[in-house]
N, C-alpha and C positions, 0 to 999 in steps of 0.2 A: 535596700540599696543594691541588692544583688541583681544579676542578670539571668533571665529565664528564656529559654527557647525550646520549642518542641516541633515535631514534624510527624505527619501521617500522610502517606501517599504510596506511590509505586516506585519511587527512587530509593537508593541507599540513603539511609537517614544520617549516618555518622558524618560524612563530609558536610552536609547541610548544617548539622548541629554545631560542628566545630567552627565553621565560618560565621554562623550566628553568634557564637560566643566571642569571636574576635571583635565583631561589631559592638558587642555589649560590654567589653572588658573594662571600659571606663566606669561602669556601674559597680565594679567590684573585682578585685584581682588577688585575693588571698589564696584561693584554691579554686579548682574547677573539676567538673565531672560530667559523665554522660551515662544514660541507661537506655538500652535498645532492646526491643522485642525481636526475637529471632525465630519464633514459631515453637520453640521448646522451652521458653521461659524468658527471664530478663537477664541481660548481661550488663553489669555495671563496672565502669572504670573511672576512678577519680584519684586526685593527688593534690598535695599542697603546691602552691606556686601558680605560675601564669598559664594561660591557655596554650601557649606554644609548647610547654612541657607536656601537657596532656596530648596535644597533637602528635608530638614525637613518639610518645608511648604507644599511641594507636597506630602510627605508621609501622612501628616495630612488630606490633601484635594487634591486628585490627579486630573489630567486632562488627557483625553484620546484621542488618534488619531494616525494615521499611517503616518503622515507627519508633520514635524515641523522644526523650526529653534531656535537657542539659542545663547546666548552671555554672555561673561564675560568682564567687562569693565575696562579700564584705562582711567580716565576722561580727556578730553581735553576741550570741551565746556560744561560748567555747572557743578555744584557740584555733587559729587557722592551720589546722593539721589535716593530713589525709583522712584520719578517722572522722573528723567533723565535717569534711567536705560533703557537698550534695552530689548526686541524689542520695537520699536516705531510704532504707528499706525496712520492712517488718522482719520479724524473727525468721521466717522461712524464705525470705527473699522473693516472695510472690508479688509484692507491691513495692513500687519505687516512686519516690516523690521529690519534687524540688519546690522550694518555698522562699518567698521574700516577705519579711515582716517579723513580728514578734508575737508569740503565743503567750499571753499574760498569765494564763492559768496552767501553764505547762507542768509545773511541779505537782499540783493537785491531780491533774490527769495522769501523770506518770505514776504517782503513788497508787491510784486506783487500778491502773493497768498492771502494775507489779503484783498487786494482790491477786489478779487474775492469771498470773503466770508468765506475763511478758517480761523479757529480759532486754535491757538497753545497753548499747555499746558506745554511745557518744555522749558528749556534753551539751548537745544542742536541744533547743525546743522543737525543732523540725521533726526529729525522730519520733516524737510523741504523736505527730499527725499520722505517720505511716502505721504505727501500731493501733491508733484509734480507728482508722479506716478499716484495718484488718479485723478489728473487734466488732465493727458495726454490722447491723443486720442488712440484708439486701442481696438479691440475686444478680443485680447489675452494679457496675462500679459507681455509676452516678447515684444510685440509691444508697450505697454505703457512704459516699461522700456527704450526701445530704444529711444522713443520720449522724455521722461523726461531727460535722460542723455545728450541729445544734448544741454541742457541749463546749464549743471553743469560744474563748474570750480573747480578743486581741486583733491584730491585723495580719492579713495574708493575701498574697498573690501566689497561687500554687498550681502545679500541674502534676497529675498522678496517672500511673499506668498499673494494670493488673494482668498477670500472666494468663488469667482465665478468659480474658477478652482481647483477642488480637486486633491490632489496627484501631485501637481506641485510646484516646487521652481525655481525661476529665479535668477541667480547669475551674478554679473558683477565685473570686475576688472580694476582698473586704479591706479597704484602706490602703491597698498597695496595687499599683497599676498592672493590668494584664490586657492584652488585645489578641484578637484572632486575625490571621492572615488568610485570605480566601484566594486560592490559586485555581488552576485548571486541573481538576481531579486530584487535588492535594490541599492540605490544610496545615496551617502553622499556628504556633503560640509564641508570644514574645512579651517581655516586659517593656519593650521599646520598639517602635516601628523600624528603626535602623536594622534590626536583625532579620527582617523579612523583605526589605525593599528590593533586594537582588532578585526575588522570586515573584513578588506581587506588589501592586500599589493599592490593592483593595483590602481594607481592614475593618474590623468591628471592634469598637471600644466597649469594654464591659463596664457596667455600673456596679457599685457596691451591692453585694448580696447576690450577684449573678453567678450561676454555675453553667459552664458550657460543656457540651459533649461533642467531641470531634471523632467522627467515625469514618474510616476509609470507604466504606460502602454506602453509608446512609447520609454522609455530609455532616453538617453541624447544626446544632440547635442550642438555644439558651433557655434555661429554666431558673426559677427562683427557689427559695428554701422549702417551698411546698410542692416542688416538682411541676409547677405551672409554667407553660411555655411563655417566653417573653420575646417581643419583637424588638430587634436592635438593627439600626440602620447600618448599611455598608458605606464607609467613607473612603475617599481617595487621598493617598499621601501626595502632598503638593510638591515635594522636592525630589530630586533625582539622586542616583547613586554617586555621582561625582561630588555631591555636597558632603559625603561622609568618607571620602578618600583623601589621602594626604596631598595629592596633586603636586608632588615634587618638593614639598616642604619637609624639613626634618622632623617637625613636631606639629601636632594639631594646634597647640597653643599659638605658635607663630603664625600658622595659616589663618587662624581666627582673628588674631590681632590685625593682620594685613587685610582681612575681609571687611574691616569696619567702614571704609567708605561706602561699600555696597550695602552693608547691613543697616547703617544709618539711613541711607537713601531709601531702602525698602520700608523702613518704619515710617518715613515721611511720605512715601509715594501715594498720591491721590488724596492726601489729607490737608494740603495747604491751599487756602482760598485767598489769593492775593488781593482781589478786589475788595473783599470785606475785612481783610486783616484778621482772619479767623482760621480755625482748623475744623475739618470735617471729620466727625467721629460718630458715624451712624451706629456703630456697635454698642454704644453706651446704653441704649434702650431706656433712656430717661427722658420723660416729657419735659417741656419747658417749665411746667408747674413744679415738677419734682426737682429740677435744677434750681429753681428759685427758692425752694424751701431748705436748701443745704445751708446749715449754720456751722458745721464742723466737719472736718475730714480726719479720719484715722487711717494711717497707712500701716499695713501688717506685712512683715517680710522677715527673712533670715539672711545672715551672711552678706554677700555682695548685693543682693536685692535690697537689703536693709539700708546699705549705703546709698543706693540709688534713691530709695525713699527719702533719705535725709536731704538729698539735692532737691527732690520734688517738693519737700516742705517749703524750702526757700521760694521756689517758683510759684507755688499755690498761694502762699501768703502775700507775695509781692504783686502778682498779676491779678489774682482773684480776690484778695483780701479776705480769705477764709481761714480761720484758725485751724492749724493742722498739727497733728501729733503723729510721731513715727514710733511704732511699738515693735519690739521683738515678738514675733508670733508665738514663740515657745513660752513666753512669760504671760502674754496677754490672756490666754485662755484660762489661766489659773488664778486670775485676780477677780475680785468682785466686780460685776458689771453695774455701773451707775447709769440710771436712765438719762438719756441725752437726746431729746428729739432733734430731728434734722441732721442726723449724722450720716455721712456717706463713708463707707469703708472701702478702701482700695487695697487689694491684696496683690503682691508682686511675687512671681515665681517663674524662673526660666522654664522649668519642666512642667509647671502646672500640677505637680504631684507632691510637692514638699509637704511632708506629713504635718509638721507643726503649723504651717501656714494654712493648710486645708482645714485642720481642726479649729484654728482660731477664726477662720472665715465662718465656719458653721456656728460658732459661739456668737459672733457678731450678728449673724442673721437671726438667731434665736432671740437676740436682744432687740430686734426690730429694725436693724440697719439695712439700707440698700447696699448691694455689693457690686463693686467693679473689679474685674480681674485684669491684670497686665501680665500676660504670659506669652511664651514663644511657641509652645507645642499645641497645635490645633487638635481638638478632640480630647485634651487633657481634662482631668477631673475638675480643676478649678475653672477652666473655661466653660465646662458644661453646667457647673452648679452656680456660677455667678449670675447676677441679673443681667449683666452686660459686661463689656470690656474692650480692651485694645490689644489685638495681636501685634507683637513687635516685629514679626516676620524677619527675624535675624538669620534664619536658616539653622540647620543642626549645629549644635555646639558640643563637640566631643571632648575637648580638653577639660579636665576636671576643674581647673581654675577658670572661672568665668571671665571673659573679656568682652567679646562683641555683644553679648546679652546685656552687660552693664551699660554700655553707651546707648544701646537701643532702648533700654528701660528708661534712662534719663530722657531720651528724645520723646518717648511716649508720654512721660510725665509733663514735659514742657508743652506738648500738644494739648494735654488735658487742662493745664493751667491757663493756656491761651483761650481754650474753648470756654471755660468757666469765667475767665476774666472779661471776655467780650460781652458777656451777659450781666456783668456786675460793674460796669463803669469804666473799663479799660477803653481808652479812646481809639478811634479808628486809626489815627496816625501811629500810635504806639503799637497797635496790633499789626499794621502793615510793616512797620520797621522790624518787628520780631519775626514775621513770616519771611521777610527778605533774608534776615540773618539765619533762620533755620534752613532755608533753601541753599545757603552757601556751605552748610556744615560738611557735606560729603567731600567737597573740594578742600576744605580746611583740614579734614582728617587725612586726606592724601598727602598734604604738605607736612603734617606732623610725622607721618611715617618715614619721611626723609631723614628724621633724626635717628633712625635705627643704627647707622654706623657709629654715631657719637655715643649712644647708650652702650653699645658693645665695648667700645674703648673704656668708657667709664666703669663698666662692670669689672674689667680687669683690675682696676685699682681697689675695688671694694668686695671682691668675691670672698675674701677671707675674713671679712668683718664678723664680729660676734654679735653685734647689736646694731640696730638702726633706729633713728627717731624721725618720724614724718610729721611736719607741722603745716597747718593751713588755717585760714580764717574765712569766716562767712561761708559762702556756697562752696568754697574749695576745702573747707575742713573735712567734709565727707571724702574728698579725693585723697586727703592724707590718710584717712582710715583705710581706704581701699588700697592705696599703694602699700601700706604696711601689711595688710592682709595678703596681697599677692606675693610679697617677699616671703612671708612666713609659710604660706601654703606650699610653695614649690622649691624653695631653697633651704628651708628649715633654719633660717637665720631669725633670731628673735627680733621683732620690730614692733614698735608702738606708734599709733597715730594720735595726735593731740591737737586741740585748738592752739594756735601759736601763743596766744596770750596766757594760756594755762601752764605753759612751760615753767613759769616762775613759781608755780604753786606745787612744785615737787620734782618733775622730770629734770629740771636744770641740774639737780644733784648728780645726775648720771654723766654729764657732759665733760669730756676730756679729749685729749688729742687722738684717742682711739674711737671716738663716737662720730660716725657719719650722721649728719642731720640734713634731711631733705626738706626744703621749704617750697611749698606750692604757692607761688607769689605772682600771679598775673597782675597787670596794672589796673587795679580797680580801686574802690573807695577806701579800702583798708590797706592798700599797698605800703604807704608810709609807716603804718603801724607794724607791718611785717618786717620792714627794713630795720626798725628798732629791735625787734626780736632777733634778727640776724646779728646785730651788733652785740647783743647779750651772749650769743653762742660764740662769736669770734673772740670776745674778751676772755672766754674760758677755754680756748684752744680747740673747740670743736671744728670738725671738717664739714664745710657747708657745700651742699649741692642745691643750687637755686634753679627752680623751674619757673620761668617768667615769660613775658610777652615780647615779641619782636618789636624793635623800635623803642625799647624801654630804657635805653641808656646802659652804659657798662656798669657791671657790678664787680669788675675785676679786682678792685682793691678790697672788697669785702668778702667775696666768696671764693671757694676753691674751684668750683666747676659751675658752668651755666648751660642750661638747655632752654631754648626759646621757641615758643609756640606762636602760631598766628593769633592776631587780636580778633576777638569777637565780642558780642554782647555779654556782659558779666554773667548773666544767668546761664548762658550756653557754654561758658568757659570750662566747666568740669569735663565736657566731652573731649576737648583738646588737651587738657592738662593730665587726664588719667592715662592716656595712651603711652607717653614716654615712661611712666612708672610701670606699666605693664611690660614694656620692652626691657627696662632695667632689671626687673625681677626675672624675666625670662633668661636674659643673657647671664646673669649671676648664677642662676640654677644650672644652666648648661655648663658653665665653667666649673661648678662644684661637682659635676657628674651626677646630678639628681635626675630622677625619672620625671621629666617635666609634665607629661600628660597624665601620669598616674602616680601622684605623690603619695607617700606612705600614709596609711591610716585614713585616707580620704576617698570618697566616691562622689560621683557626679550628682546623682539625684538622691536626696535624703528622704527616703520613704518610710523610715521608722523613727519613732520618737526617742 
């Protein structure tokens, strides 16, 4: 989950590396560091804390060179201290390395290296790689890297330099994303395209097992573990620099919440077929015969994407009448696989690099399932390894707490459910009605955003609460889960989401005058049931915040606060009901003085298990 950036060219490396780290800080912000070649060796500077602190130290005492690597860390092995910060070096300081991932056999490798006289200074698994490469045979750095990695078990995205070869960086990837940026007479390395977009739109996505050699004089080449050259296509980044700038907003999270009319519109663009009441999903790469054979759908995801999958289950079962299960990807891969012919597996990941989801996808494929990916990042590993998929086209999401990707994922799942439903008996009339409702969503989201001033006022009443309970039923139960997760992630308030009817089976014991209870209660077929659950909370003194539908009648005698969203088709309602909860969590976190875009202990892309 760390950020990696590297540069080889004719310009000063340090400013480029620092700016790249700023772009990547959402991937990790425990510590940061740089290593630069200066013609006489390697200069390394690192410290605990944010990239700005590193930048300040380099302003006071700079380091110079035209090739370098840098890293911003989310700690796995070892505390977030200066000693454990990357880059890591070998004993003599002739090799410097940055790494994202986990080396599973680090302890056995360390023991062997210690027997050979190597001394270790840190608690990290990464330091083992620097010593292992130092110890490996080879006259060229890439030869040493190939030899060293033959002994490594685990995941890595890494970049390494050696003071014996100026103007060269060697990169390797296994299970953790790394890409190359191809500029004019200069080359870049990054774990995310945002780090290189200021300098080039041309990138090469590395596959697992790839080793890339970046040379200032010879250009770049990609080889495999047997040093055989590999052809890798150059892709173009589709979005521009403005998409990863704050643009006048105080936080990326608020910017991305407010971008949801456009992100939902982008997910829908070109995919609605009004005449046939259908959706156009050419990227599925499934023939009509394969679609007809689907008997079961399994959705694999983690975190917010898992909540989107829960909404998708309701849509797929109602519109397509296909039994659907939603699994935590992290658990799925470790359970016995039962043979189930006709299974379609749908994997959901904003980044397309989520480690647990990626490995679960591979397990599902090995069991014989067809794979559909729902991802945001073009060129990501899941996008490339899936049989087909749906890009959500939400644009870059920098805030660690996902917002616009969530609503776009739900939108994509609705398109998939409609597509399958129209092949399985969903009538033309119902299809056309749903297409019409989907087309209205961007405008409805615009109207929902008008609730921001109300959520800000509401946040002032509840910013000091110790606990929250979020309750919903049916398709809005996942919205309750997501609302609770958003509050936990960025405000550090304990919150739980439950099906409203399950409150009586335990959580009701928590309710008193100090417990805010958020009900997600649009006017649907279970609305009256939810009103009964509100009465149960009111009878016990709980403070009720009701999120309901415009024109639904006053709840003033029953609830303490009301937020009203536009009415839409019930299956689409999670898109409009989730946004006020995003805004409420955001404003509570701001009032509590939390770092909204970079909440403690979290990182954007979970690329380690």
